[in-house]
C-alpha positions as CSV (number, residue, x, y, z in Angstrom):
1,M,90.7,72.1,100.7
2,E,92.1,69.6,102.1
3,L,89.9,66.5,103.0
4,E,89.4,66.5,106.3
5,N,89.5,62.5,107.2
6,P,90.7,60.8,104.3
7,Q,89.7,57.3,106.1
8,K,86.1,58.4,105.8
9,V,86.3,58.9,101.7
10,T,86.0,55.2,100.2
11,G,88.6,53.9,97.8
12,D,86.1,53.7,95.3
13,I,86.5,57.7,94.4
14,F,90.0,57.1,94.3
15,A,89.7,54.3,91.4
16,N,87.3,56.1,89.6
17,I,89.8,59.3,89.2
18,E,92.4,57.1,88.5
19,K,90.2,55.1,85.9
20,D,88.5,58.2,84.5
21,L,92.6,60.3,84.0
22,R,93.4,56.8,82.2
23,Y,90.7,57.0,79.7
24,I,90.9,60.3,79.5
25,S,94.8,59.9,79.2
26,G,93.9,57.6,76.4
27,I,91.4,59.8,74.4
28,I,93.9,62.3,74.4
29,K,97.1,60.5,73.3
30,Q,94.2,59.3,70.2
31,K,93.0,62.5,69.4
32,G,97.1,63.6,69.5
33,R,97.9,60.4,66.9
34,E,95.0,62.2,64.4
35,L,96.2,65.1,64.7
36,L,99.7,64.4,63.7
37,S,98.5,62.1,60.9
38,N,98.4,65.5,58.7
39,Y,102.5,66.4,59.4
40,K,105.6,64.0,58.5
41,I,106.4,63.2,62.3
42,T,105.8,60.5,64.6
43,P,104.1,60.7,68.0
44,P,107.9,60.1,69.5
45,Q,109.1,62.8,67.6
46,F,106.5,65.3,68.8
47,V,107.0,64.1,72.1
48,A,110.7,65.3,71.9
49,L,109.9,68.8,69.8
50,Q,107.5,69.4,72.7
51,W,110.4,68.9,74.8
52,L,112.6,71.4,73.1
53,F,110.5,73.8,72.6
54,E,109.1,73.8,76.0
55,D,112.6,73.4,77.6
56,G,115.1,74.8,75.0
57,D,118.4,73.4,73.7
58,M,119.5,70.3,75.3
59,T,121.9,67.1,74.6
60,I,120.6,63.9,73.3
61,G,121.2,62.8,77.0
62,E,119.0,65.3,78.9
63,L,116.1,64.6,76.2
64,S,116.8,60.8,76.3
65,N,116.2,61.6,80.5
66,K,113.3,63.3,79.6
67,M,111.4,61.1,77.0
68,Y,112.7,57.9,79.2
69,L,114.4,56.4,76.6
70,A,117.5,55.3,75.9
71,C,120.4,57.5,74.7
72,S,120.7,55.5,71.3
73,T,116.6,55.3,70.6
74,T,117.0,59.2,71.1
75,T,120.4,59.8,68.6
76,D,118.0,58.0,65.8
77,L,115.0,60.2,66.7
78,V,117.2,63.1,66.4
79,D,119.0,61.7,63.1
80,R,115.2,61.8,61.8
81,M,114.1,64.9,62.8
82,E,117.2,66.4,61.4
83,K,116.7,65.0,58.1
84,N,113.6,66.5,58.0
85,L,115.0,70.0,59.1
86,L,112.8,70.2,62.5
87,V,116.2,70.2,64.7
88,E,119.7,71.1,64.0
89,R,122.7,69.4,66.5
90,V,124.8,73.2,67.9
91,K,127.8,72.9,69.3
92,D,127.7,74.4,73.1
93,S,129.1,78.0,73.1
94,S,131.2,77.4,76.4
95,D,132.3,73.7,75.8
96,R,132.7,72.2,72.4
97,R,132.7,68.8,73.2
98,V,128.9,69.1,74.2
99,V,126.4,69.2,71.2
100,R,122.9,70.5,72.0
101,I,119.7,69.7,69.7
102,H,118.1,72.7,68.8
103,L,114.7,73.2,67.4
104,L,114.5,75.1,64.1
105,E,111.8,77.2,62.8
106,E,109.8,73.9,61.0
107,G,110.4,72.0,64.4
108,K,108.5,75.4,66.0
109,R,105.7,75.9,63.6
110,I,104.5,72.3,64.1
111,I,104.3,72.2,67.4
112,D,102.8,75.4,67.4
113,E,99.9,74.2,65.2
114,V,99.3,70.9,66.7
115,I,99.1,72.6,70.2
116,K,96.5,74.9,68.7
117,K,94.3,72.1,67.6
118,R,94.7,70.1,70.8
119,Q,93.7,73.5,72.3
120,V,90.3,74.0,69.7
121,Y,89.3,70.4,70.3
122,L,89.5,70.9,74.1
123,E,87.7,74.1,73.7
124,E,84.6,72.1,71.9
125,V,84.8,68.9,74.9
126,L,84.1,71.4,76.9
127,K,81.4,73.5,75.3
128,N,79.1,72.6,78.1
129,F,80.5,73.4,80.8
130,S,80.0,76.8,82.7
131,M,83.0,79.2,83.0
132,G,83.0,78.2,86.9
133,E,83.3,74.8,85.9
134,V,86.3,75.1,83.6
135,E,87.9,77.6,85.9
136,L,87.8,74.6,88.8
137,L,88.4,72.0,86.4
138,Q,91.8,74.0,85.9
139,T,92.5,75.0,89.3
140,S,92.4,71.4,90.3
141,L,94.3,70.1,87.3
142,M,97.3,72.5,88.2
143,K,97.0,71.6,92.1
144,L,97.0,68.2,90.9
145,H,99.9,68.3,88.6
146,Q,101.7,70.1,91.4
147,E,101.3,67.8,94.3
148,M,102.1,64.9,91.5
149,R,106.0,66.6,90.7
């Protein structure tokens, strides 16, 4: 449903939506850090592992761009993750000059466990929502995400 007349909608509603999204984002970030305290990885390492989990092998440059980090920072991050057997560097099969970062089983295990714990947390938060409200929230968030891309 499109807003029929955006001018009629006061700026307050958009300010409130932005504020709620900011607060929700902060709470999710804090909860994520609490969950990570049980693992031997840092929040930036978790973000890197998530990108590799979702998008597959990539170069340091590609990972740097996704994380909005300098290549040197990402290289240090990957060095530490490689030392902890979360990822490995592999030569590209079609161009041996290219090195890709590959997610190892331990990295996959950590991502899988943490994401499942996040889902359990979200389920607990939404326990007082009706199924209709949960479905509307899902649909609205998906649409918002698509519009922001």
